[in-house]
mmCIF file of the N, C-alpha and C atoms, coordinates in Angstrom:
data_MODEL
# 
_entry.id   MODEL 
# 
loop_
_atom_site.group_PDB 
_atom_site.id 
_atom_site.type_symbol 
_atom_site.label_atom_id 
_atom_site.label_alt_id 
_atom_site.label_comp_id 
_atom_site.label_asym_id 
_atom_site.label_entity_id 
_atom_site.label_seq_id 
_atom_site.pdbx_PDB_ins_code 
_atom_site.Cartn_x 
_atom_site.Cartn_y 
_atom_site.Cartn_z 
_atom_site.occupancy 
_atom_site.B_iso_or_equiv 
_atom_site.pdbx_formal_charge 
_atom_site.auth_seq_id 
_atom_site.auth_comp_id 
_atom_site.auth_asym_id 
_atom_site.auth_atom_id 
_atom_site.pdbx_PDB_model_num 
ATOM 1   N N  . UNK A 1 1  ? 0.775  -1.184 -0.285  1.00 0.00 ? 1  UNK A N  1 
ATOM 2   C CA . UNK A 1 1  ? -0.234 -0.062 0.432   1.00 0.00 ? 1  UNK A CA 1 
ATOM 3   C C  . UNK A 1 1  ? 0.971  1.043  0.110   1.00 0.00 ? 1  UNK A C  1 
ATOM 4   N N  . UNK A 1 2  ? 0.613  2.206  -0.900  1.00 0.00 ? 2  UNK A N  1 
ATOM 5   C CA . UNK A 1 2  ? 1.194  3.243  -1.111  1.00 0.00 ? 2  UNK A CA 1 
ATOM 6   C C  . UNK A 1 2  ? 0.633  4.572  -0.104  1.00 0.00 ? 2  UNK A C  1 
ATOM 7   N N  . UNK A 1 3  ? 1.919  5.054  0.675   1.00 0.00 ? 3  UNK A N  1 
ATOM 8   C CA . UNK A 1 3  ? 0.917  6.548  1.224   1.00 0.00 ? 3  UNK A CA 1 
ATOM 9   C C  . UNK A 1 3  ? 1.279  7.619  0.801   1.00 0.00 ? 3  UNK A C  1 
ATOM 10  N N  . UNK A 1 4  ? 0.645  8.786  1.183   1.00 0.00 ? 4  UNK A N  1 
ATOM 11  C CA . UNK A 1 4  ? 0.662  9.651  1.027   1.00 0.00 ? 4  UNK A CA 1 
ATOM 12  C C  . UNK A 1 4  ? 2.271  10.674 0.658   1.00 0.00 ? 4  UNK A C  1 
ATOM 13  N N  . UNK A 1 5  ? 2.724  11.021 2.042   1.00 0.00 ? 5  UNK A N  1 
ATOM 14  C CA . UNK A 1 5  ? 4.076  10.794 1.764   1.00 0.00 ? 5  UNK A CA 1 
ATOM 15  C C  . UNK A 1 5  ? 5.161  10.358 0.618   1.00 0.00 ? 5  UNK A C  1 
ATOM 16  N N  . UNK A 1 6  ? 4.862  8.975  0.509   1.00 0.00 ? 6  UNK A N  1 
ATOM 17  C CA . UNK A 1 6  ? 5.862  8.258  -0.450  1.00 0.00 ? 6  UNK A CA 1 
ATOM 18  C C  . UNK A 1 6  ? 4.852  8.950  -1.487  1.00 0.00 ? 6  UNK A C  1 
ATOM 19  N N  . UNK A 1 7  ? 4.224  8.835  -2.428  1.00 0.00 ? 7  UNK A N  1 
ATOM 20  C CA . UNK A 1 7  ? 3.823  9.741  -3.273  1.00 0.00 ? 7  UNK A CA 1 
ATOM 21  C C  . UNK A 1 7  ? 3.990  11.633 -3.713  1.00 0.00 ? 7  UNK A C  1 
ATOM 22  N N  . UNK A 1 8  ? 3.933  11.851 -2.868  1.00 0.00 ? 8  UNK A N  1 
ATOM 23  C CA . UNK A 1 8  ? 4.982  13.157 -1.938  1.00 0.00 ? 8  UNK A CA 1 
ATOM 24  C C  . UNK A 1 8  ? 6.536  13.106 -2.843  1.00 0.00 ? 8  UNK A C  1 
ATOM 25  N N  . UNK A 1 9  ? 7.304  12.844 -2.111  1.00 0.00 ? 9  UNK A N  1 
ATOM 26  C CA . UNK A 1 9  ? 8.386  12.098 -2.370  1.00 0.00 ? 9  UNK A CA 1 
ATOM 27  C C  . UNK A 1 9  ? 8.554  11.985 -3.657  1.00 0.00 ? 9  UNK A C  1 
ATOM 28  N N  . UNK A 1 10 ? 8.088  11.244 -4.335  1.00 0.00 ? 10 UNK A N  1 
ATOM 29  C CA . UNK A 1 10 ? 7.671  10.170 -5.860  1.00 0.00 ? 10 UNK A CA 1 
ATOM 30  C C  . UNK A 1 10 ? 7.810  11.805 -6.791  1.00 0.00 ? 10 UNK A C  1 
ATOM 31  N N  . UNK A 1 11 ? 7.074  12.604 -6.084  1.00 0.00 ? 11 UNK A N  1 
ATOM 32  C CA . UNK A 1 11 ? 6.716  13.549 -7.265  1.00 0.00 ? 11 UNK A CA 1 
ATOM 33  C C  . UNK A 1 11 ? 7.898  14.687 -7.014  1.00 0.00 ? 11 UNK A C  1 
ATOM 34  N N  . UNK A 1 12 ? 8.517  15.035 -6.174  1.00 0.00 ? 12 UNK A N  1 
ATOM 35  C CA . UNK A 1 12 ? 10.436 15.848 -5.670  1.00 0.00 ? 12 UNK A CA 1 
ATOM 36  C C  . UNK A 1 12 ? 11.048 15.500 -6.559  1.00 0.00 ? 12 UNK A C  1 
ATOM 37  N N  . UNK A 1 13 ? 11.058 13.947 -7.355  1.00 0.00 ? 13 UNK A N  1 
ATOM 38  C CA . UNK A 1 13 ? 12.509 13.489 -7.921  1.00 0.00 ? 13 UNK A CA 1 
ATOM 39  C C  . UNK A 1 13 ? 12.576 14.328 -9.088  1.00 0.00 ? 13 UNK A C  1 
ATOM 40  N N  . UNK A 1 14 ? 14.163 14.779 -9.592  1.00 0.00 ? 14 UNK A N  1 
ATOM 41  C CA . UNK A 1 14 ? 14.544 15.004 -10.473 1.00 0.00 ? 14 UNK A CA 1 
ATOM 42  C C  . UNK A 1 14 ? 14.695 14.247 -11.018 1.00 0.00 ? 14 UNK A C  1 
ATOM 43  N N  . UNK A 1 15 ? 14.328 14.017 -12.665 1.00 0.00 ? 15 UNK A N  1 
ATOM 44  C CA . UNK A 1 15 ? 15.083 13.402 -13.668 1.00 0.00 ? 15 UNK A CA 1 
ATOM 45  C C  . UNK A 1 15 ? 16.411 13.700 -13.763 1.00 0.00 ? 15 UNK A C  1 
ATOM 46  N N  . UNK A 1 16 ? 16.672 12.118 -13.968 1.00 0.00 ? 16 UNK A N  1 
ATOM 47  C CA . UNK A 1 16 ? 18.252 12.258 -13.973 1.00 0.00 ? 16 UNK A CA 1 
ATOM 48  C C  . UNK A 1 16 ? 18.531 12.511 -15.176 1.00 0.00 ? 16 UNK A C  1 
ATOM 49  N N  . UNK A 1 17 ? 17.862 12.925 -16.237 1.00 0.00 ? 17 UNK A N  1 
ATOM 50  C CA . UNK A 1 17 ? 18.618 13.730 -17.059 1.00 0.00 ? 17 UNK A CA 1 
ATOM 51  C C  . UNK A 1 17 ? 18.143 15.004 -17.407 1.00 0.00 ? 17 UNK A C  1 
ATOM 52  N N  . UNK A 1 18 ? 18.738 15.552 -16.911 1.00 0.00 ? 18 UNK A N  1 
ATOM 53  C CA . UNK A 1 18 ? 17.996 17.256 -17.123 1.00 0.00 ? 18 UNK A CA 1 
ATOM 54  C C  . UNK A 1 18 ? 19.188 18.739 -16.317 1.00 0.00 ? 18 UNK A C  1 
ATOM 55  N N  . UNK A 1 19 ? 18.681 19.358 -16.654 1.00 0.00 ? 19 UNK A N  1 
ATOM 56  C CA . UNK A 1 19 ? 20.219 20.491 -16.374 1.00 0.00 ? 19 UNK A CA 1 
ATOM 57  C C  . UNK A 1 19 ? 20.267 20.770 -14.783 1.00 0.00 ? 19 UNK A C  1 
ATOM 58  N N  . UNK A 1 20 ? 21.276 20.743 -14.755 1.00 0.00 ? 20 UNK A N  1 
ATOM 59  C CA . UNK A 1 20 ? 22.159 20.907 -12.950 1.00 0.00 ? 20 UNK A CA 1 
ATOM 60  C C  . UNK A 1 20 ? 21.625 22.677 -12.403 1.00 0.00 ? 20 UNK A C  1 
ATOM 61  N N  . UNK A 1 21 ? 21.118 23.382 -13.276 1.00 0.00 ? 21 UNK A N  1 
ATOM 62  C CA . UNK A 1 21 ? 21.094 24.571 -13.428 1.00 0.00 ? 21 UNK A CA 1 
ATOM 63  C C  . UNK A 1 21 ? 19.387 24.807 -13.095 1.00 0.00 ? 21 UNK A C  1 
ATOM 64  N N  . UNK A 1 22 ? 18.394 24.299 -13.926 1.00 0.00 ? 22 UNK A N  1 
ATOM 65  C CA . UNK A 1 22 ? 17.538 25.198 -13.881 1.00 0.00 ? 22 UNK A CA 1 
ATOM 66  C C  . UNK A 1 22 ? 16.433 24.177 -14.104 1.00 0.00 ? 22 UNK A C  1 
ATOM 67  N N  . UNK A 1 23 ? 16.644 22.544 -14.284 1.00 0.00 ? 23 UNK A N  1 
ATOM 68  C CA . UNK A 1 23 ? 15.903 21.142 -14.406 1.00 0.00 ? 23 UNK A CA 1 
ATOM 69  C C  . UNK A 1 23 ? 15.024 20.945 -15.680 1.00 0.00 ? 23 UNK A C  1 
ATOM 70  N N  . UNK A 1 24 ? 15.546 21.532 -16.973 1.00 0.00 ? 24 UNK A N  1 
ATOM 71  C CA . UNK A 1 24 ? 15.043 21.522 -18.319 1.00 0.00 ? 24 UNK A CA 1 
ATOM 72  C C  . UNK A 1 24 ? 15.911 19.759 -18.771 1.00 0.00 ? 24 UNK A C  1 
ATOM 73  N N  . UNK A 1 25 ? 14.482 19.187 -19.228 1.00 0.00 ? 25 UNK A N  1 
ATOM 74  C CA . UNK A 1 25 ? 15.194 18.249 -19.598 1.00 0.00 ? 25 UNK A CA 1 
ATOM 75  C C  . UNK A 1 25 ? 15.047 17.947 -21.099 1.00 0.00 ? 25 UNK A C  1 
ATOM 76  N N  . UNK A 1 26 ? 15.733 19.884 -21.552 1.00 0.00 ? 26 UNK A N  1 
ATOM 77  C CA . UNK A 1 26 ? 16.215 19.062 -23.453 1.00 0.00 ? 26 UNK A CA 1 
ATOM 78  C C  . UNK A 1 26 ? 17.339 19.954 -23.342 1.00 0.00 ? 26 UNK A C  1 
ATOM 79  N N  . UNK A 1 27 ? 17.824 19.250 -24.236 1.00 0.00 ? 27 UNK A N  1 
ATOM 80  C CA . UNK A 1 27 ? 19.142 20.506 -24.645 1.00 0.00 ? 27 UNK A CA 1 
ATOM 81  C C  . UNK A 1 27 ? 19.081 20.588 -26.479 1.00 0.00 ? 27 UNK A C  1 
ATOM 82  N N  . UNK A 1 28 ? 20.053 21.346 -27.116 1.00 0.00 ? 28 UNK A N  1 
ATOM 83  C CA . UNK A 1 28 ? 20.521 21.835 -28.251 1.00 0.00 ? 28 UNK A CA 1 
ATOM 84  C C  . UNK A 1 28 ? 21.304 21.744 -29.071 1.00 0.00 ? 28 UNK A C  1 
ATOM 85  N N  . UNK A 1 29 ? 21.944 21.348 -29.970 1.00 0.00 ? 29 UNK A N  1 
ATOM 86  C CA . UNK A 1 29 ? 22.802 21.641 -30.908 1.00 0.00 ? 29 UNK A CA 1 
ATOM 87  C C  . UNK A 1 29 ? 22.799 23.326 -31.292 1.00 0.00 ? 29 UNK A C  1 
ATOM 88  N N  . UNK A 1 30 ? 24.330 23.528 -30.396 1.00 0.00 ? 30 UNK A N  1 
ATOM 89  C CA . UNK A 1 30 ? 24.862 25.143 -31.385 1.00 0.00 ? 30 UNK A CA 1 
ATOM 90  C C  . UNK A 1 30 ? 25.641 24.869 -32.617 1.00 0.00 ? 30 UNK A C  1 
ATOM 91  N N  . UNK A 1 31 ? 24.865 25.585 -33.371 1.00 0.00 ? 31 UNK A N  1 
ATOM 92  C CA . UNK A 1 31 ? 25.176 25.119 -34.989 1.00 0.00 ? 31 UNK A CA 1 
ATOM 93  C C  . UNK A 1 31 ? 25.403 26.956 -35.428 1.00 0.00 ? 31 UNK A C  1 
ATOM 94  N N  . UNK A 1 32 ? 26.696 26.548 -36.140 1.00 0.00 ? 32 UNK A N  1 
ATOM 95  C CA . UNK A 1 32 ? 27.593 27.806 -36.069 1.00 0.00 ? 32 UNK A CA 1 
ATOM 96  C C  . UNK A 1 32 ? 28.060 27.583 -37.584 1.00 0.00 ? 32 UNK A C  1 
ATOM 97  N N  . UNK A 1 33 ? 28.770 28.792 -38.292 1.00 0.00 ? 33 UNK A N  1 
ATOM 98  C CA . UNK A 1 33 ? 28.483 28.702 -39.887 1.00 0.00 ? 33 UNK A CA 1 
ATOM 99  C C  . UNK A 1 33 ? 30.288 28.284 -40.012 1.00 0.00 ? 33 UNK A C  1 
ATOM 100 N N  . UNK A 1 34 ? 30.546 27.541 -40.973 1.00 0.00 ? 34 UNK A N  1 
ATOM 101 C CA . UNK A 1 34 ? 32.394 27.832 -41.016 1.00 0.00 ? 34 UNK A CA 1 
ATOM 102 C C  . UNK A 1 34 ? 33.084 29.105 -41.900 1.00 0.00 ? 34 UNK A C  1 
ATOM 103 N N  . UNK A 1 35 ? 34.000 28.939 -42.350 1.00 0.00 ? 35 UNK A N  1 
ATOM 104 C CA . UNK A 1 35 ? 34.592 29.935 -43.247 1.00 0.00 ? 35 UNK A CA 1 
ATOM 105 C C  . UNK A 1 35 ? 34.007 30.106 -44.495 1.00 0.00 ? 35 UNK A C  1 
ATOM 106 N N  . UNK A 1 36 ? 33.222 28.783 -45.059 1.00 0.00 ? 36 UNK A N  1 
ATOM 107 C CA . UNK A 1 36 ? 33.142 29.240 -46.597 1.00 0.00 ? 36 UNK A CA 1 
ATOM 108 C C  . UNK A 1 36 ? 31.408 29.501 -46.442 1.00 0.00 ? 36 UNK A C  1 
ATOM 109 N N  . UNK A 1 37 ? 30.938 29.955 -44.746 1.00 0.00 ? 37 UNK A N  1 
ATOM 110 C CA . UNK A 1 37 ? 29.067 29.971 -44.994 1.00 0.00 ? 37 UNK A CA 1 
ATOM 111 C C  . UNK A 1 37 ? 28.579 28.978 -44.916 1.00 0.00 ? 37 UNK A C  1 
ATOM 112 N N  . UNK A 1 38 ? 28.935 27.650 -44.789 1.00 0.00 ? 38 UNK A N  1 
ATOM 113 C CA . UNK A 1 38 ? 28.092 26.400 -44.807 1.00 0.00 ? 38 UNK A CA 1 
ATOM 114 C C  . UNK A 1 38 ? 27.445 26.277 -43.413 1.00 0.00 ? 38 UNK A C  1 
ATOM 115 N N  . UNK A 1 39 ? 26.333 26.168 -43.034 1.00 0.00 ? 39 UNK A N  1 
ATOM 116 C CA . UNK A 1 39 ? 25.613 25.072 -41.459 1.00 0.00 ? 39 UNK A CA 1 
ATOM 117 C C  . UNK A 1 39 ? 27.109 24.271 -41.038 1.00 0.00 ? 39 UNK A C  1 
ATOM 118 N N  . UNK A 1 40 ? 27.637 23.998 -39.348 1.00 0.00 ? 40 UNK A N  1 
ATOM 119 C CA . UNK A 1 40 ? 28.260 22.724 -39.004 1.00 0.00 ? 40 UNK A CA 1 
ATOM 120 C C  . UNK A 1 40 ? 27.706 22.842 -37.830 1.00 0.00 ? 40 UNK A C  1 
ATOM 121 N N  . UNK A 1 41 ? 27.734 21.797 -37.136 1.00 0.00 ? 41 UNK A N  1 
ATOM 122 C CA . UNK A 1 41 ? 27.641 21.286 -35.789 1.00 0.00 ? 41 UNK A CA 1 
ATOM 123 C C  . UNK A 1 41 ? 29.107 21.739 -35.055 1.00 0.00 ? 41 UNK A C  1 
ATOM 124 N N  . UNK A 1 42 ? 28.858 22.383 -34.124 1.00 0.00 ? 42 UNK A N  1 
ATOM 125 C CA . UNK A 1 42 ? 30.035 22.945 -33.844 1.00 0.00 ? 42 UNK A CA 1 
ATOM 126 C C  . UNK A 1 42 ? 30.492 22.285 -32.694 1.00 0.00 ? 42 UNK A C  1 
ATOM 127 N N  . UNK A 1 43 ? 29.856 20.954 -32.096 1.00 0.00 ? 43 UNK A N  1 
ATOM 128 C CA . UNK A 1 43 ? 30.277 19.959 -30.800 1.00 0.00 ? 43 UNK A CA 1 
ATOM 129 C C  . UNK A 1 43 ? 30.105 20.596 -29.750 1.00 0.00 ? 43 UNK A C  1 
ATOM 130 N N  . UNK A 1 44 ? 29.196 22.151 -29.506 1.00 0.00 ? 44 UNK A N  1 
ATOM 131 C CA . UNK A 1 44 ? 28.365 22.742 -28.717 1.00 0.00 ? 44 UNK A CA 1 
ATOM 132 C C  . UNK A 1 44 ? 26.932 22.700 -27.979 1.00 0.00 ? 44 UNK A C  1 
ATOM 133 N N  . UNK A 1 45 ? 26.802 22.553 -26.854 1.00 0.00 ? 45 UNK A N  1 
ATOM 134 C CA . UNK A 1 45 ? 25.287 21.850 -26.825 1.00 0.00 ? 45 UNK A CA 1 
ATOM 135 C C  . UNK A 1 45 ? 24.531 23.236 -25.712 1.00 0.00 ? 45 UNK A C  1 
ATOM 136 N N  . UNK A 1 46 ? 23.489 23.479 -26.063 1.00 0.00 ? 46 UNK A N  1 
ATOM 137 C CA . UNK A 1 46 ? 22.557 24.816 -25.236 1.00 0.00 ? 46 UNK A CA 1 
ATOM 138 C C  . UNK A 1 46 ? 21.610 24.380 -24.440 1.00 0.00 ? 46 UNK A C  1 
ATOM 139 N N  . UNK A 1 47 ? 21.450 24.272 -23.436 1.00 0.00 ? 47 UNK A N  1 
ATOM 140 C CA . UNK A 1 47 ? 19.861 24.064 -22.279 1.00 0.00 ? 47 UNK A CA 1 
ATOM 141 C C  . UNK A 1 47 ? 18.980 24.785 -22.843 1.00 0.00 ? 47 UNK A C  1 
ATOM 142 N N  . UNK A 1 48 ? 17.324 24.259 -23.164 1.00 0.00 ? 48 UNK A N  1 
ATOM 143 C CA . UNK A 1 48 ? 16.406 24.790 -23.940 1.00 0.00 ? 48 UNK A CA 1 
ATOM 144 C C  . UNK A 1 48 ? 16.611 25.404 -22.726 1.00 0.00 ? 48 UNK A C  1 
ATOM 145 N N  . UNK A 1 49 ? 16.586 25.416 -21.575 1.00 0.00 ? 49 UNK A N  1 
ATOM 146 C CA . UNK A 1 49 ? 15.896 26.293 -20.221 1.00 0.00 ? 49 UNK A CA 1 
ATOM 147 C C  . UNK A 1 49 ? 17.235 27.828 -19.582 1.00 0.00 ? 49 UNK A C  1 
ATOM 148 N N  . UNK A 1 50 ? 17.972 27.049 -19.206 1.00 0.00 ? 50 UNK A N  1 
ATOM 149 C CA . UNK A 1 50 ? 18.714 28.511 -18.910 1.00 0.00 ? 50 UNK A CA 1 
ATOM 150 C C  . UNK A 1 50 ? 19.550 28.911 -19.999 1.00 0.00 ? 50 UNK A C  1 
ATOM 151 N N  . UNK A 1 51 ? 20.165 28.532 -21.307 1.00 0.00 ? 51 UNK A N  1 
ATOM 152 C CA . UNK A 1 51 ? 20.934 28.498 -22.602 1.00 0.00 ? 51 UNK A CA 1 
ATOM 153 C C  . UNK A 1 51 ? 22.541 28.537 -21.735 1.00 0.00 ? 51 UNK A C  1 
ATOM 154 N N  . UNK A 1 52 ? 22.381 27.430 -20.900 1.00 0.00 ? 52 UNK A N  1 
ATOM 155 C CA . UNK A 1 52 ? 24.259 27.189 -20.427 1.00 0.00 ? 52 UNK A CA 1 
ATOM 156 C C  . UNK A 1 52 ? 24.211 26.237 -21.932 1.00 0.00 ? 52 UNK A C  1 
ATOM 157 N N  . UNK A 1 53 ? 25.714 26.523 -21.866 1.00 0.00 ? 53 UNK A N  1 
ATOM 158 C CA . UNK A 1 53 ? 26.435 26.543 -23.053 1.00 0.00 ? 53 UNK A CA 1 
ATOM 159 C C  . UNK A 1 53 ? 27.507 25.167 -22.762 1.00 0.00 ? 53 UNK A C  1 
ATOM 160 N N  . UNK A 1 54 ? 27.524 23.702 -23.288 1.00 0.00 ? 54 UNK A N  1 
ATOM 161 C CA . UNK A 1 54 ? 28.309 22.661 -22.814 1.00 0.00 ? 54 UNK A CA 1 
ATOM 162 C C  . UNK A 1 54 ? 28.503 22.240 -23.884 1.00 0.00 ? 54 UNK A C  1 
ATOM 163 N N  . UNK A 1 55 ? 29.574 20.864 -23.755 1.00 0.00 ? 55 UNK A N  1 
ATOM 164 C CA . UNK A 1 55 ? 30.201 20.324 -24.145 1.00 0.00 ? 55 UNK A CA 1 
ATOM 165 C C  . UNK A 1 55 ? 30.006 19.157 -23.977 1.00 0.00 ? 55 UNK A C  1 
ATOM 166 N N  . UNK A 1 56 ? 30.080 18.993 -22.920 1.00 0.00 ? 56 UNK A N  1 
ATOM 167 C CA . UNK A 1 56 ? 29.438 17.579 -22.639 1.00 0.00 ? 56 UNK A CA 1 
ATOM 168 C C  . UNK A 1 56 ? 28.581 17.186 -21.279 1.00 0.00 ? 56 UNK A C  1 
ATOM 169 N N  . UNK A 1 57 ? 28.237 16.174 -21.891 1.00 0.00 ? 57 UNK A N  1 
ATOM 170 C CA . UNK A 1 57 ? 26.047 15.746 -21.508 1.00 0.00 ? 57 UNK A CA 1 
ATOM 171 C C  . UNK A 1 57 ? 26.117 15.776 -19.694 1.00 0.00 ? 57 UNK A C  1 
ATOM 172 N N  . UNK A 1 58 ? 27.583 15.120 -18.843 1.00 0.00 ? 58 UNK A N  1 
ATOM 173 C CA . UNK A 1 58 ? 27.577 15.106 -17.372 1.00 0.00 ? 58 UNK A CA 1 
ATOM 174 C C  . UNK A 1 58 ? 28.067 16.389 -17.031 1.00 0.00 ? 58 UNK A C  1 
ATOM 175 N N  . UNK A 1 59 ? 28.283 17.837 -17.507 1.00 0.00 ? 59 UNK A N  1 
ATOM 176 C CA . UNK A 1 59 ? 28.763 18.522 -17.215 1.00 0.00 ? 59 UNK A CA 1 
ATOM 177 C C  . UNK A 1 59 ? 26.898 19.637 -16.818 1.00 0.00 ? 59 UNK A C  1 
ATOM 178 N N  . UNK A 1 60 ? 25.969 18.969 -18.189 1.00 0.00 ? 60 UNK A N  1 
ATOM 179 C CA . UNK A 1 60 ? 24.626 19.566 -18.199 1.00 0.00 ? 60 UNK A CA 1 
ATOM 180 C C  . UNK A 1 60 ? 23.815 19.070 -17.136 1.00 0.00 ? 60 UNK A C  1 
ATOM 181 N N  . UNK A 1 61 ? 24.396 17.853 -16.931 1.00 0.00 ? 61 UNK A N  1 
ATOM 182 C CA . UNK A 1 61 ? 23.696 17.315 -15.912 1.00 0.00 ? 61 UNK A CA 1 
ATOM 183 C C  . UNK A 1 61 ? 23.669 17.360 -14.273 1.00 0.00 ? 61 UNK A C  1 
ATOM 184 N N  . UNK A 1 62 ? 25.541 17.847 -14.337 1.00 0.00 ? 62 UNK A N  1 
ATOM 185 C CA . UNK A 1 62 ? 25.745 18.060 -13.098 1.00 0.00 ? 62 UNK A CA 1 
ATOM 186 C C  . UNK A 1 62 ? 26.150 17.248 -12.450 1.00 0.00 ? 62 UNK A C  1 
ATOM 187 N N  . UNK A 1 63 ? 26.729 15.881 -12.855 1.00 0.00 ? 63 UNK A N  1 
ATOM 188 C CA . UNK A 1 63 ? 27.447 14.442 -12.862 1.00 0.00 ? 63 UNK A CA 1 
ATOM 189 C C  . UNK A 1 63 ? 28.858 14.834 -13.402 1.00 0.00 ? 63 UNK A C  1 
ATOM 190 N N  . UNK A 1 64 ? 29.193 13.704 -12.356 1.00 0.00 ? 64 UNK A N  1 
ATOM 191 C CA . UNK A 1 64 ? 30.904 13.812 -12.046 1.00 0.00 ? 64 UNK A CA 1 
ATOM 192 C C  . UNK A 1 64 ? 31.335 12.932 -13.597 1.00 0.00 ? 64 UNK A C  1 
ATOM 193 N N  . UNK A 1 65 ? 31.967 12.956 -14.947 1.00 0.00 ? 65 UNK A N  1 
ATOM 194 C CA . UNK A 1 65 ? 32.414 12.769 -15.990 1.00 0.00 ? 65 UNK A CA 1 
ATOM 195 C C  . UNK A 1 65 ? 33.625 11.539 -15.519 1.00 0.00 ? 65 UNK A C  1 
ATOM 196 N N  . UNK A 1 66 ? 33.587 10.393 -16.064 1.00 0.00 ? 66 UNK A N  1 
ATOM 197 C CA . UNK A 1 66 ? 34.876 9.836  -16.381 1.00 0.00 ? 66 UNK A CA 1 
ATOM 198 C C  . UNK A 1 66 ? 36.130 10.296 -17.686 1.00 0.00 ? 66 UNK A C  1 
ATOM 199 N N  . UNK A 1 67 ? 35.556 11.274 -17.975 1.00 0.00 ? 67 UNK A N  1 
ATOM 200 C CA . UNK A 1 67 ? 36.273 12.028 -18.984 1.00 0.00 ? 67 UNK A CA 1 
ATOM 201 C C  . UNK A 1 67 ? 37.337 13.465 -17.838 1.00 0.00 ? 67 UNK A C  1 
ATOM 202 N N  . UNK A 1 68 ? 38.281 14.547 -18.690 1.00 0.00 ? 68 UNK A N  1 
ATOM 203 C CA . UNK A 1 68 ? 38.307 15.494 -17.772 1.00 0.00 ? 68 UNK A CA 1 
ATOM 204 C C  . UNK A 1 68 ? 37.466 16.326 -18.249 1.00 0.00 ? 68 UNK A C  1 
ATOM 205 N N  . UNK A 1 69 ? 37.322 17.314 -17.418 1.00 0.00 ? 69 UNK A N  1 
ATOM 206 C CA . UNK A 1 69 ? 36.184 17.920 -17.398 1.00 0.00 ? 69 UNK A CA 1 
ATOM 207 C C  . UNK A 1 69 ? 36.504 19.477 -18.223 1.00 0.00 ? 69 UNK A C  1 
ATOM 208 N N  . UNK A 1 70 ? 35.094 19.645 -18.928 1.00 0.00 ? 70 UNK A N  1 
ATOM 209 C CA . UNK A 1 70 ? 34.686 20.083 -19.981 1.00 0.00 ? 70 UNK A CA 1 
ATOM 210 C C  . UNK A 1 70 ? 34.418 21.469 -19.752 1.00 0.00 ? 70 UNK A C  1 
ATOM 211 N N  . UNK A 1 71 ? 34.361 22.402 -21.164 1.00 0.00 ? 71 UNK A N  1 
ATOM 212 C CA . UNK A 1 71 ? 34.370 24.413 -21.383 1.00 0.00 ? 71 UNK A CA 1 
ATOM 213 C C  . UNK A 1 71 ? 33.222 24.139 -20.675 1.00 0.00 ? 71 UNK A C  1 
ATOM 214 N N  . UNK A 1 72 ? 32.584 25.110 -19.899 1.00 0.00 ? 72 UNK A N  1 
ATOM 215 C CA . UNK A 1 72 ? 31.067 25.639 -19.737 1.00 0.00 ? 72 UNK A CA 1 
ATOM 216 C C  . UNK A 1 72 ? 31.119 27.063 -20.595 1.00 0.00 ? 72 UNK A C  1 
ATOM 217 N N  . UNK A 1 73 ? 30.095 27.745 -21.171 1.00 0.00 ? 73 UNK A N  1 
ATOM 218 C CA . UNK A 1 73 ? 30.110 28.664 -21.731 1.00 0.00 ? 73 UNK A CA 1 
ATOM 219 C C  . UNK A 1 73 ? 29.133 29.578 -21.287 1.00 0.00 ? 73 UNK A C  1 
ATOM 220 N N  . UNK A 1 74 ? 29.128 31.121 -21.102 1.00 0.00 ? 74 UNK A N  1 
ATOM 221 C CA . UNK A 1 74 ? 27.817 31.542 -20.360 1.00 0.00 ? 74 UNK A CA 1 
ATOM 222 C C  . UNK A 1 74 ? 27.603 32.367 -21.427 1.00 0.00 ? 74 UNK A C  1 
ATOM 223 N N  . UNK A 1 75 ? 26.592 32.086 -22.023 1.00 0.00 ? 75 UNK A N  1 
ATOM 224 C CA . UNK A 1 75 ? 25.930 32.615 -23.482 1.00 0.00 ? 75 UNK A CA 1 
ATOM 225 C C  . UNK A 1 75 ? 25.816 34.180 -23.640 1.00 0.00 ? 75 UNK A C  1 
ATOM 226 N N  . UNK A 1 76 ? 25.434 34.793 -22.283 1.00 0.00 ? 76 UNK A N  1 
ATOM 227 C CA . UNK A 1 76 ? 25.418 35.983 -22.332 1.00 0.00 ? 76 UNK A CA 1 
ATOM 228 C C  . UNK A 1 76 ? 26.807 36.727 -22.268 1.00 0.00 ? 76 UNK A C  1 
ATOM 229 N N  . UNK A 1 77 ? 27.876 36.586 -21.758 1.00 0.00 ? 77 UNK A N  1 
ATOM 230 C CA . UNK A 1 77 ? 28.848 36.624 -21.815 1.00 0.00 ? 77 UNK A CA 1 
ATOM 231 C C  . UNK A 1 77 ? 30.419 36.388 -22.706 1.00 0.00 ? 77 UNK A C  1 
ATOM 232 N N  . UNK A 1 78 ? 29.521 34.962 -22.905 1.00 0.00 ? 78 UNK A N  1 
ATOM 233 C CA . UNK A 1 78 ? 30.301 34.737 -24.198 1.00 0.00 ? 78 UNK A CA 1 
ATOM 234 C C  . UNK A 1 78 ? 32.092 34.013 -23.397 1.00 0.00 ? 78 UNK A C  1 
ATOM 235 N N  . UNK A 1 79 ? 32.007 33.983 -22.453 1.00 0.00 ? 79 UNK A N  1 
ATOM 236 C CA . UNK A 1 79 ? 33.535 33.728 -21.136 1.00 0.00 ? 79 UNK A CA 1 
ATOM 237 C C  . UNK A 1 79 ? 32.784 32.050 -20.970 1.00 0.00 ? 79 UNK A C  1 
ATOM 238 N N  . UNK A 1 80 ? 34.458 31.983 -20.863 1.00 0.00 ? 80 UNK A N  1 
ATOM 239 C CA . UNK A 1 80 ? 34.131 29.950 -19.614 1.00 0.00 ? 80 UNK A CA 1 
ATOM 240 C C  . UNK A 1 80 ? 33.583 30.992 -18.257 1.00 0.00 ? 80 UNK A C  1 
ATOM 241 N N  . UNK A 1 81 ? 33.207 29.779 -18.028 1.00 0.00 ? 81 UNK A N  1 
ATOM 242 C CA . UNK A 1 81 ? 32.641 30.064 -16.418 1.00 0.00 ? 81 UNK A CA 1 
ATOM 243 C C  . UNK A 1 81 ? 33.348 28.848 -15.687 1.00 0.00 ? 81 UNK A C  1 
# 
């Protein structure tokens, strides 16, 4: 039998695949133009909620990664965080 407290706890649980800053559950690739003007993937991604830019999904999730630390970009300032 499930009690009220248990259901309330389950509702507050954050998805494993969510932004560590805003909780959004999606991100998009950042597309840039190359020297010839062609649209290319930049290998940078942007959170759909807070616009955090990152190169590693674990950075977006806020979880430790086995890979070396990746750069995090602040879109409004264009500098590393």
